[in-house]
N, C-alpha and C positions, 0 to 999 in steps of 0.2 A: 389325508393332512386336517386335523380339526383346525378352523377357523372360527378364532373370539368373535363374539356377536360386535357387529360395526365396527371391525378394525378397519384401516386406513385402506380404502378401497382399490387406489392404484397396486398397493403392496397385495392385496389378497389378489386382484387380477393377475398381476405379474406371477404370480405363487403358482395359479390355475395352469398358466400357459407353461410355465417351466416343468410343473406337475408331467404335464404331456410329453414337454420334451425330455424329460426323464426316463418316460416308459420308450421312447423309441430310440432312444440314444443306443447304439449300437457297441460300441467300444470304451474300454475303460479311460480314455483320455478325453473322450466326448462326456461321459458321465461326470468326471471332474469337473469340467466347464460348467455343467449344468448346477452339480451341488452346489458349488461357490456364488453362483448365480442366486440360488434358492436361500442359501444363508442371509446372504446382505438382505432380499428382498422381506425372508420372516422378521428378521431384526427390524426393518421399518414396519412391519405391523407387528411388533410388541410380542412376536411367538418365539420365546427364548426358549421353552422346551424343545420346540420343533429347531431351532437353531443348531440346539447341543446335540440332536438325534444326527444332522443332517452333518455337521462338524464330525460327529463319530462315525458316520458311511465315509465321507471323504476319508478319514484317517486310513481305514479298512483298504482302499482300493491300492493295487498295486505300486511300488513307489515309481516304476517306469511310466505310469500313466498320470502322476500327480507332480504338477511343477511345485517347487517347495514352495512352502507358507511361511518359511521363515522370514520375519522383518516385512509381513505382509498386512494388509488390513485384514483375511481373514482370519492370519494368528492371533489379533487381536480381539475379532467378531468372536471367535471360538472361546478365548480367555472370558472375555463378557457375558457368554453363555452360561460357560461352567459356574460362574459366580452367581450370577438370578436365579438359575437353579440348585444350586447347590450353597451355594453361603460359606464356602471353604477357604480355609487359608490356602489350599492348595494351588489357589488362583494366582498367589503374587509371585511367586517364583518365576515363570516367567516374563511377568511384564517388567521385574527387575532386571534381568538379562535382556531385556530388549531396551529398558532405560540406560543402563549401564554401557551398552555396547556401542563403541563410537564406530561402528563400520558400518550401521545400522544410521538410515537416513535420520536428520534431524526431525521431518515431519513425523516418522516412525515414534521416533523417541518420544516428541512431546504426546502426542496421543496416548503411549504407552504409561506416561506419567499421569496424565489425566485418570487413567482408570484407575491408575494404583493410588494416586491421592483420595479419590472418591473410595475405594476400598478400604483403605488406611484409617479411616471415619468410623467406618463400621466396624471394625474389629478393634479400634481403640490405639493404633499403632500409631502414635504421633510422630515417633522419631523417624520411622519410615518415610511417611508423607514428606517430611522438613528436608529428608536426604533425597529423596526422589525430585523434589520441586528444586532444590539446590543444586542439582545434577543438570539439569536443562533449562535452568531460568536464563540464561543466557544467551540461549537459542530462539528465546520468546521473540516475535515481532509484534508491540504494541499497538502499532497500526492496520496488523493483518485483519485479511477477511478471512481470514483460515477459524474456524470453531474453536478448536483448541486451545490456539494463542491467545484469544481472549477470555475463552470462559476456564482456563486452569489458574490463572493469578486470581480470578475471581472467586472461586472454589477453595483454593488454598489460603488465602486472606482472609475469608470469612470462617473457615473454620478451625485455623491454626495459626494464622499471624495475625495481622495488623488490620484492628477492624474498623479502624477510620481511613484505612488506604482501602479495604474492602469495598466501604460506603462509595468510594469517590469511583473505582473502578465498574461499580455498580450502575451508578448512573451515566458514567461515561457511556458506557456497553450498551444502556436503555436507549440513549440517543443515535447509538450507531448501528441498531438491530437491521434497518433498512441496509446497510451494506452490504449483507451476506448474501450472496448470492445464489446459494440452494436454499428451498424455503424449508425445508425439516430444520436444516442448523439455524435459521433465525427461530424456527420455534421452540427448538429446545435451548438457545443462548435465553430467547424471553422466559422461559422457565426457570432459566438458573439465576436470571437475573430479578425476578418476582421472589425465588425463597429467599433468595440473600438479602434482600429488603425488609421481607417479612421478620425473618431474623435476627436482622441489623438493627430492628426496633420502628422502623419506616412502613407500617403496616396499609397506611392508604396509600403510599404510592405502590405498594407488591399489590394489592386489590384492584386498582385502578389498572395495573398492565394486566393481570390475570381477565380482566372482565374486556380487556382490548383484547386478548390473545382469544379468549373464548368465543368472541364472536368472529375473530378470521379464519380460526377453526374448522367455527362450523360453516362457513363459507366454503371453504376447501372441501368439507366432506370429511374431516381427519377426525374419528370416533375416537380414536385410542388418546390423540393429543388432547383433545376436550377432556376426557377422563383424567388425566394427568393432570392439567390446570385446576378442574375440581377436587381432586386428592390434596394437591397443593394448598388451595385457599384453605381446604379445612381444616387441615392442619396447622396453617399459622392462626386461624380464629381459634383453635383449639389451645394453642398454646397461650393466646392473649383471654382466654377463659370466657369467650365469644361463644356459648355452644349453641346455640338459637342460630346463629351465622353460621357457625361448623358444621352442623346438621342440616341445613339450607343445602350448601355446597356437596357435603356427603351424598346428600342422597341425590345429586344430580349425576355422579358417577356411574350407577348405572344406567343411567339413559343412554349410555355408550359403549359400555364394556361390561361383560359379566367377567367379575372381578376373581381370578385365578390366584391361589397363593402363589402358585408359580411363576411369580414376579415382581420386581422393585414393588411395583403399581399396586399390584393386589395385596402385597404385606401391608404397605402404606393405607390402601383404604381398608383393612379390618383393622388397623391399629387404631385409625380416628374412629371407626366404629366402637372400639372397647371406650374408647373414652369419652365417647358421647353416652354408650351404656352406663358408664361408670358415675355420670352426671346426673342420670335418669334413674339411678338406682336400679337398674335392669339386671339384677342378678344373673339372672338366666342366661341372656344374652351373652353378658362379659363370660361366663364359663363356656359356653359353646365355643365361643372366638378364641381366649386363652389355649382350649384344647387344641383347634386346629394350629395356632401358630406353635404349638409347644413341639409338635407332631412332623411340621412342615417348615418352618418360615425363621428358623434362628440360626442354626449351624454354627459357624464359629464366632458370628458376630456377638461383641461385647454390649454393642445396643442393644441387639434383640435379646440379650441374657438380662439386661436390667431392666427392660422394658416389660419383660415377662414378670419377673420375679416382682417388682415393684407393683405391677397392675394386679397379681397374684393377694399380695398384701393388703392391698387397696380395695379389694375386693372382700376381704376377710375384713378390714377396719370399718367395712359400712354397720357392723352391728356393733354398737358403741361399749359391749362388754369384751371385746376382743382384747385380748393380749397376747403379742411375740415373742417368742423364748428367745433365751438368750441365745439358742444357737440360729435361729433366724434373724435376730438380731444382727449378729456376726456376720452370716451369710450377705445381709443387707450392707454392712459397711465395707464388706470387701466388693460387692458391684458399685456400690455407691462412689468408692474411692478409683473405680476405673471407669468411671462415665462421667465423673463432675466436671473433666475440661471440654466434654463432648455435647453437642447439641441436644437436645429431648433426654437431659437428666433428670427435669423436673418430677416426672414420673416417681423413680425411685429415690428421689432425696425426699418427696411427700412421705411416700411410705415409712422410710426411715426416720425421719422426723417426729409421727405422730406415732409410732412406736417406742421411741424414747421418751417423749412426753408420757406417755400411759403407763410406762414403767418407771415415772419419776428420775429417770435420768436425766437430771436439768443440765449438770454442767457438760456432758456429753454432746446434748442438743446443741447449747451455746456453741460451743468450740466449733461443730460442725456447720451450723447455721451462718456462722461467722466466715468460717470458710467459703461457703459456697457462693451466700449472698454477695461478699465484699470480694473474693476473688476468683473465685473457679469457674462460676457459672458464665457460660459463652454468650447464650443470647443475649439482646439487649431492651428486649422489650422486659415490662414489667414482670416480677418475679409471682409466682402463685400467691393468690392471698391469704393460704391459712398458711403458708411460710412467712409471709409477714406478721401473722397476727400470734406464730410463733415466737417469732423473734423477740416481737414486743413483749411476751410474756415472760423471758427468761433475761431481762434487762434489770 
């Protein structure tokens, strides 16, 4: 089984031991137990492709050998692995059933809703996220030490709900991070708080927390977690167009991890690479990364499709004489409309706005910018400077 360079040492050590146990297992029921433990260890190491393979092996064992995985942690780990490696809408149905099934435990339903809300944002399924959160909101315990109880409201309100409430939740959770009894939960919660603070415009607080937990994860030897923090900070700095800082954090990711497209971390790392390359005007690097993303890392995600097409057009627009065709502008409008209320829509918005300007479509440009800058844009950070310039131009 392939090991990512500098992955979580404890998880990889556990996997090595479990590999041996797997070889020694004599009966299917023994193998089932080992495979389940391997799935959890592979998840901890960020090895989602391996989790998916192990889940497939578990599902192929005789029914009498496998205790039901229905409404268990393994059910959710398998769904998360399928999503991480496929980015497919097919991941939604089993999670919806978990959220809605009142025979499942409240903990299981909340954990499923957390995954579902995160996937909904990638897919642009706002109604799905609201339905999932509304279904389990009464089950949440505000002062809980459980990861999902505290992080689900943060993600939901940051991405879809009341951003003022999201900021309150983020700051309260930051002060409570030490209450998490499982260190992995504390680290994941810190990452979610950091990202929320950055997207909600509190960049200094975001970076302060990133620095704090970068040091903590280093002391614990958690290379994958250090890579996550670096990638997160790079994305936030790209969002505010501080590309020198973005590049600094971006370069640190590969100190801790060989980025692979078969992970959400890998995709974020490659997307950060594209933004930095566009800033530098490195057309060759942009093309290489776009080809890789197009083949491996978009799936059904509307955010992925918007980022990919927007970046392609922005690459062409590095040439001052380039004009988009009417067909390309229509395509950009469709993608922009699907992404405008989601995070990270700046790229496709910039591509569309520049295309409209170059084609002299001033009235359409004015209407689009007014809607995006004054109503739809989710981030509370300043909008890209080029959009502010274009807005001033059409007044």
